[in-house]
C-alpha positions, 0 to 999 in steps of 0.5 A: 690309849686302844686303836682300832683300825678300820679298813677303808679308805673312805673319810667319811665312814671313818669319820662315823666310826670315830663318833661311835667308838671314839667315847669308849677311849678307842683311836680310830684309824683307817688303811690311810694311815698305813702305807699306800700299797695297802692291796685292795682285798677282792670281795669274792665272797656271795654274801656280806658276812663273807666279804666282811670277814674276808676284808678284816682277817686278812687286813688283820693277819698282815698288820698283826692289829685288831680291825673291823671291815663292813660290807653293805648293800641294798636287798630288795624284796621283790628280786629277792634280795638283788643287787645285795653284795651287787650292790655297787657293780648292779648295772656292770664292770662300769657302773656308777650310782645313776645307772646302778638306780636307773637298772633297778627303776627299770626292774621295778617300773610296773611293780605297785608300791606294796610290793617295792620293800627293801632294805640297806644292810649293813655286816661288820666283822672284827677280827683280830689276830688268832681269834674268832671273828665277831660279826654285827649287822644292822638294816633300815627298812623302806621302799623304793621311790619311782624316780630319784629325789635329793641331793644329800646322798650317794648310791641307792639314798635318791631312790630310797625312803626310809620307813616312817619317811615321806623324804628319800634318803638322799632328802635328809639331812645328815644328822637325820640319815645317821641315826637310821642308817643301816651302818649306824646300827651295825656300828651301835650292836657292835659298840655295845658288844664292845662296852661288854667287853671292857 
């Protein structure tokens, strides 16, 4: 069985990858399966592509094995794509989900419905030692609400309504979210590419 290493210590994310890739005969491992001394890769890129590539290539070089890394975030059209790569630390050094959401809602306070469009973006980078890195991208389009709603999510989920829905991402159940998510779409594209290689 082939092993694929996901550059994450997040068990939920690992499970998502596992569901998509194990049917193809891949065993998914994460950084938690390696020593605790795996360093955190500094995300110094200015795009999702650069950050995903940095993580994937540096860890692939360290372990000498194929590695998938992703970088994702929220782009708000009215804010010229912000918070973008700074999504997790949008409200400053000690940012948390609530502070990030409040900052974003304040930035859009007087903005009408039609201009509140946004999208979640996920870029996957697949790096193998001494080979060209492969990229796949997934998008989930929607709009920003005026108040947070829902408990079933994290990050910007409580203030993001996916296209074609009335509820926020945080009001949907896990199954619905998984079929909609930007990471799901990026993973689907990656899986299709993997199937072509087999």
